A tleap script that builds the chain and sets N, CA, C and O, in Angstrom:
source leaprc.protein.ff14SB
mol = sequence {
  NMET GLY VAL TRP VAL ASP ALA ASN TYR LEU
  VAL SER SER SER PHE TYR LEU LEU VAL LEU
  CYS LEU ILE CYS SER ARG LYS GLY ASN ALA
  THR ALA ALA ASN GLY CYS ASP LEU PHE THR
  GLY ARG TRP VAL PHE ASP PRO SER TYR PRO
  LEU TYR LYS ALA SER ALA CYS PRO PHE ILE
  GLN LYS GLU PHE SER CYS GLN LYS ASN GLY
  ARG GLN ASP LEU LEU TYR THR GLN TYR ARG
  TRP GLN PRO LEU GLY CYS THR LEU THR ARG
  PHE ASN GLY LEU LYS LEU LEU GLU LYS PHE
  ARG GLY LYS SER ILE MET PHE VAL GLY ASP
  SER LEU SER LEU ASN GLN TRP GLN SER LEU
  ILE CYS MET LEU HIE TYR ALA VAL PRO SER
  ALA GLN PHE ASN ILE SER ARG VAL GLY ASP
  VAL THR THR PHE GLU PHE CLEU
}
set mol.1.N position { 87.523 92.409 96.503 }
set mol.1.CA position { 86.977 91.153 95.924 }
set mol.1.C position { 87.836 90.550 94.503 }
set mol.1.O position { 87.615 90.454 93.296 }
set mol.2.N position { 89.025 90.196 95.541 }
set mol.2.CA position { 90.308 89.480 95.117 }
set mol.2.C position { 90.560 88.434 95.800 }
set mol.2.O position { 90.309 88.016 96.931 }
set mol.3.N position { 91.406 87.907 94.391 }
set mol.3.CA position { 91.847 86.417 94.805 }
set mol.3.C position { 93.599 86.639 95.265 }
set mol.3.O position { 94.263 87.390 94.550 }
set mol.4.N position { 94.124 86.107 96.201 }
set mol.4.CA position { 94.922 86.594 97.009 }
set mol.4.C position { 96.496 85.011 96.292 }
set mol.4.O position { 96.359 84.077 97.082 }
set mol.5.N position { 97.014 84.841 95.817 }
set mol.5.CA position { 97.581 83.978 95.457 }
set mol.5.C position { 98.673 83.507 96.264 }
set mol.5.O position { 98.835 82.288 96.211 }
set mol.6.N position { 99.542 84.213 97.070 }
set mol.6.CA position { 100.767 84.737 98.153 }
set mol.6.C position { 100.481 86.312 97.978 }
set mol.6.O position { 100.019 87.057 97.114 }
set mol.7.N position { 100.902 86.384 99.004 }
set mol.7.CA position { 100.553 87.592 100.066 }
set mol.7.C position { 102.090 88.434 99.881 }
set mol.7.O position { 101.896 89.429 100.579 }
set mol.8.N position { 103.338 88.546 99.381 }
set mol.8.CA position { 103.905 89.046 98.812 }
set mol.8.C position { 103.972 89.398 97.533 }
set mol.8.O position { 103.319 88.825 96.660 }
set mol.9.N position { 105.156 90.845 97.209 }
set mol.9.CA position { 105.354 91.703 95.858 }
set mol.9.C position { 106.287 91.420 95.368 }
set mol.9.O position { 107.129 90.592 95.715 }
set mol.10.N position { 106.227 92.420 94.049 }
set mol.10.CA position { 106.901 92.211 93.346 }
set mol.10.C position { 108.054 93.666 93.256 }
set mol.10.O position { 107.598 94.797 93.085 }
set mol.11.N position { 109.518 93.414 93.397 }
set mol.11.CA position { 110.257 93.978 93.125 }
set mol.11.C position { 109.773 95.533 91.969 }
set mol.11.O position { 109.854 95.179 90.793 }
set mol.12.N position { 109.562 96.249 92.034 }
set mol.12.CA position { 109.334 96.942 90.614 }
set mol.12.C position { 110.252 97.630 90.491 }
set mol.12.O position { 111.264 97.563 91.189 }
set mol.13.N position { 109.898 99.060 88.826 }
set mol.13.CA position { 110.861 100.054 88.520 }
set mol.13.C position { 110.150 101.512 89.011 }
set mol.13.O position { 109.344 101.808 89.893 }
set mol.14.N position { 110.791 102.172 88.092 }
set mol.14.CA position { 110.221 103.347 88.250 }
set mol.14.C position { 109.124 103.524 86.984 }
set mol.14.O position { 109.540 103.466 85.826 }
set mol.15.N position { 107.878 103.715 87.238 }
set mol.15.CA position { 106.805 104.046 86.354 }
set mol.15.C position { 105.950 104.973 87.071 }
set mol.15.O position { 104.757 104.940 87.369 }
set mol.16.N position { 106.952 105.872 87.283 }
set mol.16.CA position { 106.390 107.332 87.358 }
set mol.16.C position { 106.501 108.086 86.392 }
set mol.16.O position { 105.778 109.073 86.259 }
set mol.17.N position { 107.229 107.823 85.729 }
set mol.17.CA position { 107.759 109.032 84.562 }
set mol.17.C position { 107.425 108.616 83.198 }
set mol.17.O position { 107.691 109.391 82.278 }
set mol.18.N position { 106.646 107.016 82.856 }
set mol.18.CA position { 105.761 106.970 81.645 }
set mol.18.C position { 104.727 107.368 82.464 }
set mol.18.O position { 104.691 108.580 82.253 }
set mol.19.N position { 104.116 107.190 83.030 }
set mol.19.CA position { 102.539 108.150 83.769 }
set mol.19.C position { 102.360 109.002 82.807 }
set mol.19.O position { 101.750 109.089 81.741 }
set mol.20.N position { 103.594 110.077 83.981 }
set mol.20.CA position { 103.353 111.787 83.521 }
set mol.20.C position { 103.805 111.679 82.049 }
set mol.20.O position { 103.434 112.590 81.308 }
set mol.21.N position { 104.436 110.849 81.609 }
set mol.21.CA position { 104.697 111.139 80.106 }
set mol.21.C position { 102.922 111.091 79.622 }
set mol.21.O position { 102.424 112.156 79.258 }
set mol.22.N position { 102.071 109.854 79.647 }
set mol.22.CA position { 101.079 109.755 79.078 }
set mol.22.C position { 100.049 111.105 79.311 }
set mol.22.O position { 99.191 111.725 78.682 }
set mol.23.N position { 100.686 111.131 80.572 }
set mol.23.CA position { 99.409 112.156 80.911 }
set mol.23.C position { 99.436 113.805 81.035 }
set mol.23.O position { 98.486 114.511 81.373 }
set mol.24.N position { 100.582 114.176 80.726 }
set mol.24.CA position { 100.569 115.209 80.925 }
set mol.24.C position { 100.371 116.574 78.636 }
set mol.24.O position { 100.686 116.605 77.446 }
set mol.25.N position { 99.389 117.491 80.129 }
set mol.25.CA position { 98.912 118.065 78.915 }
set mol.25.C position { 99.901 119.569 79.067 }
set mol.25.O position { 100.808 120.059 79.739 }
set mol.26.N position { 98.899 119.884 77.810 }
set mol.26.CA position { 99.716 121.815 77.838 }
set mol.26.C position { 98.076 122.246 76.898 }
set mol.26.O position { 97.911 122.209 75.679 }
set mol.27.N position { 97.185 122.583 77.838 }
set mol.27.CA position { 96.169 122.337 76.529 }
set mol.27.C position { 95.709 121.772 75.979 }
set mol.27.O position { 94.762 122.164 75.298 }
set mol.28.N position { 96.244 120.245 75.985 }
set mol.28.CA position { 96.074 119.702 75.002 }
set mol.28.C position { 96.922 118.419 75.245 }
set mol.28.O position { 96.784 117.382 75.893 }
set mol.29.N position { 98.036 119.064 74.277 }
set mol.29.CA position { 99.632 117.981 74.387 }
set mol.29.C position { 101.027 118.609 74.788 }
set mol.29.O position { 101.743 119.329 74.092 }
set mol.30.N position { 101.326 117.981 76.602 }
set mol.30.CA position { 103.078 118.929 76.655 }
set mol.30.C position { 103.950 117.651 75.748 }
set mol.30.O position { 103.610 116.479 75.913 }
set mol.31.N position { 104.545 117.840 75.249 }
set mol.31.CA position { 106.195 117.794 74.812 }
set mol.31.C position { 106.871 118.713 75.157 }
set mol.31.O position { 106.294 119.761 75.447 }
set mol.32.N position { 108.426 118.630 75.249 }
set mol.32.CA position { 109.426 119.066 75.101 }
set mol.32.C position { 109.844 119.919 74.155 }
set mol.32.O position { 110.815 120.676 74.119 }
set mol.33.N position { 108.878 119.669 73.304 }
set mol.33.CA position { 109.072 120.709 71.900 }
set mol.33.C position { 108.592 122.818 72.139 }
set mol.33.O position { 108.949 123.946 71.800 }
set mol.34.N position { 107.169 121.755 73.288 }
set mol.34.CA position { 106.456 122.993 73.792 }
set mol.34.C position { 106.915 123.757 74.945 }
set mol.34.O position { 106.639 124.956 74.967 }
set mol.35.N position { 107.483 123.314 75.773 }
set mol.35.CA position { 108.503 124.013 77.130 }
set mol.35.C position { 107.608 123.338 77.784 }
set mol.35.O position { 106.869 123.993 78.519 }
set mol.36.N position { 107.377 121.555 77.691 }
set mol.36.CA position { 107.603 120.939 78.852 }
set mol.36.C position { 108.132 120.098 79.400 }
set mol.36.O position { 108.379 118.953 79.024 }
set mol.37.N position { 108.488 120.941 80.956 }
set mol.37.CA position { 109.703 120.250 81.251 }
set mol.37.C position { 109.727 119.748 82.444 }
set mol.37.O position { 110.119 120.404 83.409 }
set mol.38.N position { 109.125 117.977 82.565 }
set mol.38.CA position { 108.327 117.150 83.700 }
set mol.38.C position { 109.241 116.881 85.417 }
set mol.38.O position { 109.022 116.465 86.555 }
set mol.39.N position { 110.665 117.638 84.303 }
set mol.39.CA position { 112.191 117.031 85.506 }
set mol.39.C position { 112.326 118.594 86.455 }
set mol.39.O position { 112.886 118.607 87.551 }
set mol.40.N position { 111.808 119.663 85.919 }
set mol.40.CA position { 111.921 120.516 86.780 }
set mol.40.C position { 110.434 120.971 87.045 }
set mol.40.O position { 109.556 120.767 86.206 }
set mol.41.N position { 110.198 121.578 88.214 }
set mol.41.CA position { 109.214 122.199 88.894 }
set mol.41.C position { 109.179 122.431 90.329 }
set mol.41.O position { 110.204 122.809 90.896 }
set mol.42.N position { 107.653 122.165 91.238 }
set mol.42.CA position { 107.992 122.109 92.257 }
set mol.42.C position { 106.427 121.532 93.063 }
set mol.42.O position { 105.283 121.762 92.670 }
set mol.43.N position { 106.757 120.909 94.017 }
set mol.43.CA position { 105.840 120.520 94.904 }
set mol.43.C position { 104.450 121.494 95.460 }
set mol.43.O position { 104.629 121.910 96.605 }
set mol.44.N position { 103.712 121.724 95.113 }
set mol.44.CA position { 102.554 122.815 95.720 }
set mol.44.C position { 101.641 122.131 96.243 }
set mol.44.O position { 101.725 120.996 95.774 }
set mol.45.N position { 100.831 122.202 96.946 }
set mol.45.CA position { 100.320 122.266 98.884 }
set mol.45.C position { 98.601 122.034 97.358 }
set mol.45.O position { 98.350 122.904 96.525 }
set mol.46.N position { 97.610 120.355 97.522 }
set mol.46.CA position { 96.738 120.629 97.120 }
set mol.46.C position { 95.263 119.972 98.110 }
set mol.46.O position { 95.230 118.921 98.750 }
set mol.47.N position { 94.360 120.814 97.975 }
set mol.47.CA position { 93.883 119.876 99.446 }
set mol.47.C position { 93.074 118.572 98.735 }
set mol.47.O position { 92.724 117.640 99.460 }
set mol.48.N position { 92.830 118.551 97.469 }
set mol.48.CA position { 92.222 117.537 96.869 }
set mol.48.C position { 92.912 115.835 96.839 }
set mol.48.O position { 92.269 114.789 96.748 }
set mol.49.N position { 94.528 116.021 96.958 }
set mol.49.CA position { 95.084 114.710 97.604 }
set mol.49.C position { 94.752 114.415 98.808 }
set mol.49.O position { 94.285 115.223 99.612 }
set mol.50.N position { 94.981 113.162 99.034 }
set mol.50.CA position { 95.679 112.088 98.318 }
set mol.50.C position { 95.202 110.979 97.171 }
set mol.50.O position { 94.648 110.185 97.930 }
set mol.51.N position { 95.132 110.713 96.564 }
set mol.51.CA position { 95.172 109.908 95.150 }
set mol.51.C position { 93.819 108.672 95.808 }
set mol.51.O position { 92.772 108.321 95.265 }
set mol.52.N position { 94.355 108.313 97.024 }
set mol.52.CA position { 93.923 107.515 98.026 }
set mol.52.C position { 94.504 107.457 99.290 }
set mol.52.O position { 95.427 108.049 99.850 }
set mol.53.N position { 93.545 106.399 99.646 }
set mol.53.CA position { 93.301 106.394 102.108 }
set mol.53.C position { 95.391 105.355 101.715 }
set mol.53.O position { 95.420 104.185 101.337 }
set mol.54.N position { 95.933 105.697 101.810 }
set mol.54.CA position { 97.125 104.672 102.561 }
set mol.54.C position { 96.884 103.379 103.227 }
set mol.54.O position { 97.076 102.209 102.897 }
set mol.55.N position { 96.276 104.111 104.540 }
set mol.55.CA position { 96.318 103.241 105.565 }
set mol.55.C position { 94.763 102.057 105.605 }
set mol.55.O position { 94.268 101.411 106.529 }
set mol.56.N position { 94.349 102.217 104.003 }
set mol.56.CA position { 93.754 101.143 103.927 }
set mol.56.C position { 93.237 100.539 102.710 }
set mol.56.O position { 92.179 99.998 102.387 }
set mol.57.N position { 94.497 100.852 102.065 }
set mol.57.CA position { 94.733 100.226 100.950 }
set mol.57.C position { 95.698 98.934 101.331 }
set mol.57.O position { 96.852 98.916 101.760 }
set mol.58.N position { 94.710 97.778 100.985 }
set mol.58.CA position { 95.538 96.368 101.380 }
set mol.58.C position { 96.548 96.234 100.986 }
set mol.58.O position { 97.349 95.493 101.557 }
set mol.59.N position { 96.904 97.033 99.669 }
set mol.59.CA position { 98.174 96.229 99.250 }
set mol.59.C position { 99.774 96.692 99.523 }
set mol.59.O position { 100.752 96.048 99.143 }
set mol.60.N position { 99.808 98.028 100.312 }
set mol.60.CA position { 100.587 98.390 101.174 }
set mol.60.C position { 101.021 97.436 101.401 }
set mol.60.O position { 100.412 96.438 101.016 }
set mol.61.N position { 102.425 97.262 102.218 }
set mol.61.CA position { 103.497 96.508 103.191 }
set mol.61.C position { 103.377 97.270 104.211 }
set mol.61.O position { 103.290 98.495 104.132 }
set mol.62.N position { 103.364 96.634 105.234 }
set mol.62.CA position { 103.266 97.555 106.508 }
set mol.62.C position { 104.451 98.260 106.124 }
set mol.62.O position { 104.078 99.420 105.949 }
set mol.63.N position { 105.873 98.170 105.862 }
set mol.63.CA position { 107.226 98.799 105.900 }
set mol.63.C position { 107.434 99.569 105.441 }
set mol.63.O position { 108.469 100.226 105.553 }
set mol.64.N position { 106.096 99.874 104.424 }
set mol.64.CA position { 106.183 101.282 103.619 }
set mol.64.C position { 105.018 101.705 103.854 }
set mol.64.O position { 104.452 102.489 103.093 }
set mol.65.N position { 104.372 101.149 105.178 }
set mol.65.CA position { 102.769 102.563 105.158 }
set mol.65.C position { 103.446 102.768 106.268 }
set mol.65.O position { 103.923 101.940 107.044 }
set mol.66.N position { 103.465 104.153 106.304 }
set mol.66.CA position { 103.836 105.734 106.842 }
set mol.66.C position { 103.095 105.649 108.484 }
set mol.66.O position { 103.335 105.378 109.660 }
set mol.67.N position { 101.969 106.133 107.480 }
set mol.67.CA position { 99.970 105.417 109.191 }
set mol.67.C position { 100.103 104.360 109.288 }
set mol.67.O position { 99.558 104.400 110.391 }
set mol.68.N position { 100.344 103.283 109.171 }
set mol.68.CA position { 100.249 101.662 110.003 }
set mol.68.C position { 101.620 101.929 110.691 }
set mol.68.O position { 102.012 101.059 111.469 }
set mol.69.N position { 102.373 103.000 110.501 }
set mol.69.CA position { 103.611 102.662 111.034 }
set mol.69.C position { 103.959 103.705 112.228 }
set mol.69.O position { 105.057 104.063 112.652 }
set mol.70.N position { 102.636 104.074 112.628 }
set mol.70.CA position { 102.512 105.308 113.162 }
set mol.70.C position { 102.612 106.834 113.161 }
set mol.70.O position { 102.303 107.614 114.061 }
set mol.71.N position { 103.164 107.109 111.827 }
set mol.71.CA position { 102.909 108.729 111.372 }
set mol.71.C position { 101.418 109.332 111.868 }
set mol.71.O position { 100.297 108.868 111.659 }
set mol.72.N position { 101.705 110.190 112.389 }
set mol.72.CA position { 99.796 110.886 112.590 }
set mol.72.C position { 99.389 111.989 111.834 }
set mol.72.O position { 98.270 112.478 111.679 }
set mol.73.N position { 101.050 112.458 111.161 }
set mol.73.CA position { 100.395 114.044 110.445 }
set mol.73.C position { 100.044 113.586 109.048 }
set mol.73.O position { 100.911 112.870 108.547 }
set mol.74.N position { 99.370 113.736 108.570 }
set mol.74.CA position { 99.027 113.208 107.172 }
set mol.74.C position { 99.215 114.512 105.889 }
set mol.74.O position { 99.053 114.302 104.687 }
set mol.75.N position { 99.675 116.163 106.647 }
set mol.75.CA position { 100.237 117.450 105.141 }
set mol.75.C position { 101.107 117.114 104.085 }
set mol.75.O position { 101.353 117.579 102.972 }
set mol.76.N position { 101.474 116.222 104.728 }
set mol.76.CA position { 102.825 115.534 103.529 }
set mol.76.C position { 101.798 114.912 102.341 }
set mol.76.O position { 101.817 115.431 101.224 }
set mol.77.N position { 101.033 113.943 102.589 }
set mol.77.CA position { 100.305 113.835 101.178 }
set mol.77.C position { 99.490 114.371 100.041 }
set mol.77.O position { 99.296 114.061 98.866 }
set mol.78.N position { 99.122 115.234 100.811 }
set mol.78.CA position { 98.449 116.651 99.888 }
set mol.78.C position { 99.182 117.155 99.229 }
set mol.78.O position { 98.606 118.140 98.766 }
set mol.79.N position { 100.818 117.064 98.622 }
set mol.79.CA position { 101.357 117.578 97.630 }
set mol.79.C position { 101.259 117.366 96.657 }
set mol.79.O position { 101.126 116.150 96.518 }
set mol.80.N position { 101.233 118.052 95.457 }
set mol.80.CA position { 101.470 117.219 93.782 }
set mol.80.C position { 102.435 117.693 93.121 }
set mol.80.O position { 102.324 118.907 92.950 }
set mol.81.N position { 103.816 116.992 92.443 }
set mol.81.CA position { 104.206 117.838 91.733 }
set mol.81.C position { 103.479 118.671 89.874 }
set mol.81.O position { 102.926 118.206 88.877 }
set mol.82.N position { 103.935 120.041 90.323 }
set mol.82.CA position { 103.958 120.677 89.124 }
set mol.82.C position { 104.819 120.910 88.397 }
set mol.82.O position { 105.647 121.515 89.077 }
set mol.83.N position { 105.277 120.793 87.130 }
set mol.83.CA position { 106.374 120.887 86.260 }
set mol.83.C position { 106.049 122.314 86.078 }
set mol.83.O position { 105.062 122.820 86.611 }
set mol.84.N position { 107.068 123.126 85.149 }
set mol.84.CA position { 107.738 124.054 84.709 }
set mol.84.C position { 106.734 124.123 83.319 }
set mol.84.O position { 106.837 123.051 82.723 }
set mol.85.N position { 106.085 124.773 82.840 }
set mol.85.CA position { 106.340 124.866 81.145 }
set mol.85.C position { 104.926 123.828 80.970 }
set mol.85.O position { 104.580 123.431 79.857 }
set mol.86.N position { 104.267 123.505 82.094 }
set mol.86.CA position { 103.074 122.796 81.183 }
set mol.86.C position { 102.047 122.350 82.351 }
set mol.86.O position { 102.480 122.846 83.390 }
set mol.87.N position { 100.638 121.478 82.659 }
set mol.87.CA position { 99.827 120.991 83.544 }
set mol.87.C position { 99.767 119.710 83.154 }
set mol.87.O position { 99.749 119.271 82.003 }
set mol.88.N position { 99.725 118.919 84.551 }
set mol.88.CA position { 99.769 117.469 84.707 }
set mol.88.C position { 98.017 116.674 84.996 }
set mol.88.O position { 97.588 115.979 85.917 }
set mol.89.N position { 97.511 117.089 83.984 }
set mol.89.CA position { 96.106 116.567 84.413 }
set mol.89.C position { 96.504 116.102 85.571 }
set mol.89.O position { 97.643 116.167 86.034 }
set mol.90.N position { 94.819 115.256 86.417 }
set mol.90.CA position { 95.444 114.495 87.337 }
set mol.90.C position { 94.842 113.185 87.279 }
set mol.90.O position { 93.814 113.179 86.602 }
set mol.91.N position { 95.139 112.158 87.743 }
set mol.91.CA position { 95.393 110.660 87.764 }
set mol.91.C position { 94.145 110.386 87.675 }
set mol.91.O position { 93.372 110.566 88.616 }
set mol.92.N position { 93.762 109.879 86.440 }
set mol.92.CA position { 92.559 108.863 86.200 }
set mol.92.C position { 92.562 107.597 86.101 }
set mol.92.O position { 92.873 107.400 84.927 }
set mol.93.N position { 92.337 106.134 86.841 }
set mol.93.CA position { 92.732 105.013 87.208 }
set mol.93.C position { 91.821 104.687 85.942 }
set mol.93.O position { 92.339 103.779 85.292 }
set mol.94.N position { 90.679 105.120 85.412 }
set mol.94.CA position { 89.382 104.300 84.990 }
set mol.94.C position { 90.336 104.376 83.428 }
set mol.94.O position { 90.584 103.547 82.552 }
set mol.95.N position { 90.696 105.870 83.650 }
set mol.95.CA position { 91.405 105.836 82.239 }
set mol.95.C position { 92.516 105.040 81.943 }
set mol.95.O position { 92.549 104.379 80.905 }
set mol.96.N position { 93.652 105.037 82.954 }
set mol.96.CA position { 95.177 104.112 82.508 }
set mol.96.C position { 94.867 103.348 82.537 }
set mol.96.O position { 95.730 102.680 81.967 }
set mol.97.N position { 93.693 102.365 82.981 }
set mol.97.CA position { 92.782 101.137 82.698 }
set mol.97.C position { 92.449 101.023 81.231 }
set mol.97.O position { 93.338 100.676 80.453 }
set mol.98.N position { 91.623 101.204 80.935 }
set mol.98.CA position { 91.541 101.700 79.440 }
set mol.98.C position { 92.085 101.756 78.524 }
set mol.98.O position { 91.773 101.050 77.564 }
set mol.99.N position { 93.439 102.909 78.478 }
set mol.99.CA position { 94.412 103.207 77.373 }
set mol.99.C position { 95.297 101.832 77.885 }
set mol.99.O position { 96.418 101.837 77.375 }
set mol.100.N position { 95.098 100.894 78.598 }
set mol.100.CA position { 96.195 100.014 78.663 }
set mol.100.C position { 95.586 98.184 79.195 }
set mol.100.O position { 96.153 97.205 79.681 }
set mol.101.N position { 94.161 98.505 78.756 }
set mol.101.CA position { 93.387 97.035 78.309 }
set mol.101.C position { 94.360 96.105 77.385 }
set mol.101.O position { 94.687 96.450 76.249 }
set mol.102.N position { 94.709 95.109 77.883 }
set mol.102.CA position { 95.064 93.935 77.345 }
set mol.102.C position { 96.401 93.812 76.670 }
set mol.102.O position { 96.811 93.140 75.724 }
set mol.103.N position { 97.185 95.096 77.857 }
set mol.103.CA position { 98.540 95.050 77.956 }
set mol.103.C position { 99.129 95.034 79.887 }
set mol.103.O position { 98.549 95.081 80.972 }
set mol.104.N position { 100.528 94.945 79.427 }
set mol.104.CA position { 101.629 94.562 80.635 }
set mol.104.C position { 101.964 95.657 80.844 }
set mol.104.O position { 102.161 96.418 79.897 }
set mol.105.N position { 102.142 96.095 82.250 }
set mol.105.CA position { 103.309 97.118 82.915 }
set mol.105.C position { 104.469 96.156 83.380 }
set mol.105.O position { 104.086 95.166 84.004 }
set mol.106.N position { 105.681 96.274 83.199 }
set mol.106.CA position { 106.674 95.503 84.025 }
set mol.106.C position { 107.270 96.065 84.870 }
set mol.106.O position { 107.915 96.929 84.276 }
set mol.107.N position { 107.482 96.130 85.960 }
set mol.107.CA position { 108.017 96.752 87.392 }
set mol.107.C position { 109.277 95.552 87.682 }
set mol.107.O position { 109.147 94.355 87.937 }
set mol.108.N position { 110.822 96.579 87.497 }
set mol.108.CA position { 112.024 96.039 88.133 }
set mol.108.C position { 112.932 97.024 88.706 }
set mol.108.O position { 113.441 97.912 88.023 }
set mol.109.N position { 113.148 96.868 90.010 }
set mol.109.CA position { 114.275 97.485 90.714 }
set mol.109.C position { 114.241 97.088 91.966 }
set mol.109.O position { 114.238 95.920 92.357 }
set mol.110.N position { 114.201 98.594 92.962 }
set mol.110.CA position { 114.797 98.277 94.269 }
set mol.110.C position { 113.557 99.093 95.055 }
set mol.110.O position { 112.904 99.917 94.415 }
set mol.111.N position { 113.279 98.848 96.368 }
set mol.111.CA position { 112.803 98.882 97.531 }
set mol.111.C position { 111.616 100.948 96.517 }
set mol.111.O position { 110.535 100.724 95.971 }
set mol.112.N position { 111.797 101.451 96.525 }
set mol.112.CA position { 111.857 102.938 95.991 }
set mol.112.C position { 110.756 102.434 94.658 }
set mol.112.O position { 109.871 103.290 94.652 }
set mol.113.N position { 110.456 101.347 93.492 }
set mol.113.CA position { 109.253 101.040 92.651 }
set mol.113.C position { 108.661 100.110 93.301 }
set mol.113.O position { 107.437 100.052 93.179 }
set mol.114.N position { 109.308 99.178 94.122 }
set mol.114.CA position { 107.976 98.377 94.642 }
set mol.114.C position { 107.149 99.501 95.280 }
set mol.114.O position { 106.009 99.506 94.815 }
set mol.115.N position { 107.418 100.703 96.436 }
set mol.115.CA position { 106.639 101.351 96.788 }
set mol.115.C position { 105.444 101.778 95.602 }
set mol.115.O position { 104.229 101.579 95.630 }
set mol.116.N position { 106.350 102.484 94.494 }
set mol.116.CA position { 105.976 102.634 93.367 }
set mol.116.C position { 104.502 102.198 92.737 }
set mol.116.O position { 103.613 102.886 92.235 }
set mol.117.N position { 104.586 101.100 92.918 }
set mol.117.CA position { 103.622 99.972 92.600 }
set mol.117.C position { 103.302 99.131 92.751 }
set mol.117.O position { 103.196 98.067 92.140 }
set mol.118.N position { 102.835 99.968 94.713 }
set mol.118.CA position { 101.875 99.381 95.595 }
set mol.118.C position { 101.038 100.333 95.159 }
set mol.118.O position { 99.995 100.030 94.580 }
set mol.119.N position { 101.448 101.777 95.419 }
set mol.119.CA position { 100.561 103.052 95.446 }
set mol.119.C position { 100.261 103.000 93.914 }
set mol.119.O position { 99.132 103.482 94.001 }
set mol.120.N position { 100.433 102.761 92.476 }
set mol.120.CA position { 100.322 102.427 91.667 }
set mol.120.C position { 98.900 101.529 91.618 }
set mol.120.O position { 98.014 101.870 90.835 }
set mol.121.N position { 98.713 100.251 92.581 }
set mol.121.CA position { 98.069 99.494 92.436 }
set mol.121.C position { 96.666 99.877 93.496 }
set mol.121.O position { 95.501 99.523 93.317 }
set mol.122.N position { 97.043 100.437 94.256 }
set mol.122.CA position { 96.229 101.223 95.402 }
set mol.122.C position { 95.952 102.619 94.540 }
set mol.122.O position { 95.496 103.336 95.431 }
set mol.123.N position { 95.958 103.235 93.617 }
set mol.123.CA position { 95.060 104.247 93.051 }
set mol.123.C position { 94.521 103.258 92.089 }
set mol.123.O position { 93.349 103.574 91.890 }
set mol.124.N position { 94.830 102.215 91.407 }
set mol.124.CA position { 93.837 101.678 90.701 }
set mol.124.C position { 92.683 100.924 91.369 }
set mol.124.O position { 91.509 100.962 90.999 }
set mol.125.N position { 93.196 100.206 92.441 }
set mol.125.CA position { 91.992 99.884 93.188 }
set mol.125.C position { 91.228 100.436 93.512 }
set mol.125.O position { 90.060 100.050 93.462 }
set mol.126.N position { 91.844 102.286 94.267 }
set mol.126.CA position { 90.420 103.215 94.419 }
set mol.126.C position { 89.446 103.525 93.539 }
set mol.126.O position { 88.247 103.716 93.741 }
set mol.127.N position { 90.185 103.561 92.368 }
set mol.127.CA position { 89.412 104.263 90.748 }
set mol.127.C position { 88.260 103.344 90.670 }
set mol.127.O position { 87.164 103.696 90.233 }
set mol.128.N position { 88.553 102.060 91.139 }
set mol.128.CA position { 87.473 100.524 90.800 }
set mol.128.C position { 87.474 99.988 91.581 }
set mol.128.O position { 88.007 98.878 91.561 }
set mol.129.N position { 86.552 100.754 93.302 }
set mol.129.CA position { 86.925 99.587 94.544 }
set mol.129.C position { 86.513 97.703 94.640 }
set mol.129.O position { 87.080 96.747 95.168 }
set mol.130.N position { 84.859 97.918 93.575 }
set mol.130.CA position { 84.631 97.040 93.781 }
set mol.130.C position { 85.339 95.608 92.311 }
set mol.130.O position { 85.119 94.415 92.519 }
set mol.131.N position { 86.004 96.001 91.196 }
set mol.131.CA position { 87.007 95.480 90.583 }
set mol.131.C position { 87.187 94.214 91.364 }
set mol.131.O position { 87.478 94.145 92.558 }
set mol.132.N position { 86.850 92.618 90.035 }
set mol.132.CA position { 87.911 91.771 90.332 }
set mol.132.C position { 88.564 92.173 90.056 }
set mol.132.O position { 88.559 93.234 89.432 }
set mol.133.N position { 90.023 91.149 90.567 }
set mol.133.CA position { 91.184 91.365 90.797 }
set mol.133.C position { 91.867 89.820 91.321 }
set mol.133.O position { 91.450 89.139 92.257 }
set mol.134.N position { 93.040 89.511 90.408 }
set mol.134.CA position { 94.118 88.562 91.254 }
set mol.134.C position { 95.290 88.661 91.409 }
set mol.134.O position { 95.960 89.133 90.490 }
set mol.135.N position { 95.861 88.276 92.532 }
set mol.135.CA position { 97.449 88.863 92.297 }
set mol.135.C position { 98.072 87.209 92.804 }
set mol.135.O position { 97.705 86.495 93.736 }
set mol.136.N position { 99.043 87.016 91.857 }
set mol.136.CA position { 100.102 86.106 92.313 }
set mol.136.C position { 101.298 85.849 92.574 }
set mol.136.O position { 101.919 86.909 92.498 }
set mol.137.N position { 102.047 84.911 92.876 }
set mol.137.CA position { 103.246 85.563 92.917 }
set mol.137.C position { 104.240 83.864 92.239 }
set mol.137.O position { 103.966 82.782 92.760 }
set mol.138.N position { 104.971 83.928 91.458 }
set mol.138.CA position { 105.928 82.457 91.178 }
set mol.138.C position { 107.457 83.249 91.249 }
set mol.138.O position { 108.138 83.984 90.533 }
set mol.139.N position { 107.523 82.619 92.552 }
set mol.139.CA position { 108.879 82.946 92.689 }
set mol.139.C position { 109.259 84.359 92.972 }
set mol.139.O position { 108.536 84.970 93.759 }
set mol.140.N position { 110.753 85.252 92.210 }
set mol.140.CA position { 110.463 87.111 92.580 }
set mol.140.C position { 109.019 87.546 91.583 }
set mol.140.O position { 108.601 88.697 91.715 }
set mol.141.N position { 108.419 86.767 90.775 }
set mol.141.CA position { 107.597 87.761 89.942 }
set mol.141.C position { 106.237 87.250 90.609 }
set mol.141.O position { 105.642 86.180 90.730 }
set mol.142.N position { 106.009 89.018 91.095 }
set mol.142.CA position { 104.340 88.834 91.236 }
set mol.142.C position { 103.865 89.384 90.337 }
set mol.142.O position { 104.405 90.429 89.973 }
set mol.143.N position { 101.953 88.602 89.201 }
set mol.143.CA position { 101.713 88.888 88.621 }
set mol.143.C position { 100.221 89.970 89.345 }
set mol.143.O position { 99.576 89.451 90.256 }
set mol.144.N position { 99.910 91.055 88.975 }
set mol.144.CA position { 98.530 91.338 89.262 }
set mol.144.C position { 97.576 91.864 88.616 }
set mol.144.O position { 97.814 92.995 88.193 }
set mol.145.N position { 96.117 91.240 88.287 }
set mol.145.CA position { 95.604 91.378 87.155 }
set mol.145.C position { 94.276 91.751 87.821 }
set mol.145.O position { 93.757 91.364 88.868 }
set mol.146.N position { 93.697 93.058 86.417 }
set mol.146.CA position { 92.402 93.066 87.023 }
set mol.146.C position { 91.498 92.136 86.299 }
set mol.146.O position { 91.528 92.268 85.075 }
set mol.147.N position { 90.813 91.354 86.705 }
set mol.147.CA position { 90.298 90.714 86.090 }
set mol.147.C position { 88.495 91.621 84.823 }
set mol.147.O position { 87.844 90.897 84.070 }
savepdb mol mol.pdb
quit
């Protein structure tokens, strides 16, 4: 239920560190002071993943969609990052939208961050699939807004 003004996307920046800092917890809150190291850890298999179905997300450009480009195995989508010394809570799209209500998030970067931007929008869209949205592009700037 969205309005496409232009079907192109913004070149975006690394957002996951911000998200990790917002949602990282160790029985409440995890900071560097209490042993949470977001940068040291390992990928662990989690059958409850992925957080959205990439092949069904309308925001992922074909060049960035492994499934749309013929990849058949999906096992790689079922891993999550487990940092040392803390536990990350599962991503909650509604909570993120509530936390950022009335605020903006800007992405600036290369194709890796573009992929991250598309993934974030897919996770949020999956959390609220019937939400109205607007996506528009002016020059090199794309704006996505939940209405």
